[in-house]
C-alpha positions in Angstrom: -25.2 -33.5 -107.0 -24.8 -37.2 -108.0 -28.0 -37.1 -110.1 -26.8 -33.9 -111.8 -23.4 -35.5 -112.7 -25.2 -38.7 -113.8 -27.6 -36.7 -116.0 -24.6 -34.9 -117.6 -22.7 -38.1 -118.3 -25.8 -39.7 -119.8 -26.4 -36.7 -122.0 -22.7 -36.9 -123.2 -23.0 -40.6 -124.0 -26.3 -40.1 -125.8 -24.7 -37.5 -128.1 -21.7 -39.8 -128.7 -19.1 -37.7 -126.8 -16.7 -40.3 -125.5 -14.0 -38.1 -124.0 -14.7 -36.0 -120.9 -11.3 -34.3 -120.7 -12.8 -31.0 -121.9 -15.5 -31.2 -119.2 -12.9 -32.2 -116.6 -10.8 -29.1 -117.6 -13.8 -26.9 -117.2 -14.7 -28.4 -113.8 -11.1 -27.9 -112.6 -11.1 -24.3 -113.8 -14.4 -23.6 -112.1 -13.1 -25.2 -108.9 -10.0 -23.1 -109.1 -12.1 -19.9 -109.5 -14.4 -20.9 -106.6 -11.4 -21.6 -104.3 -9.7 -18.3 -105.3 -12.9 -16.4 -104.6 -13.3 -18.1 -101.2 -9.7 -17.4 -100.3 -10.2 -13.7 -101.3 -13.3 -13.5 -99.1 -11.5 -15.0 -96.1 -8.6 -12.6 -96.6 -10.9 -9.6 -96.7 -12.8 -10.8 -93.6 -9.5 -11.4 -91.7 -8.3 -7.9 -92.6 -11.6 -6.3 -91.5 -11.4 -8.2 -88.2 -7.8 -7.1 -87.6 -8.6 -3.5 -88.4 -11.7 -3.5 -86.0 -9.6 -5.1 -83.2 -6.8 -2.5 -83.7 -9.3 0.4 -83.7 -11.0 -1.0 -80.5 -7.6 -1.4 -78.8 -6.6 2.2 -79.7 -9.9 3.6 -78.5 -9.6 1.7 -75.2 -6.0 2.9 -74.7 -7.0 6.5 -75.5 -9.9 6.3 -73.0 -7.6 4.9 -70.3 -5.0 7.6 -70.9 -7.7 10.3 -70.9 -9.1 9.0 -67.6 -5.7 8.8 -66.0 -4.8 12.3 -67.2 -8.1 13.8 -66.0 -7.6 12.4 -62.5 
């Protein structure tokens, strides 16, 4: 990672680009997108886990009720 950033900075200086505010803005935008995608993935995983837990609880309750009713 450090070597990549160092190579990019040396390329910019070689082409005479002094300001890196544009690059910093792009990096911040990419980080925001990555964080947003990770948050979305975490939310989806949490929702799936909650749905699975609810379904399992409902099935267990139904089985217990059926067992008690049959006996």
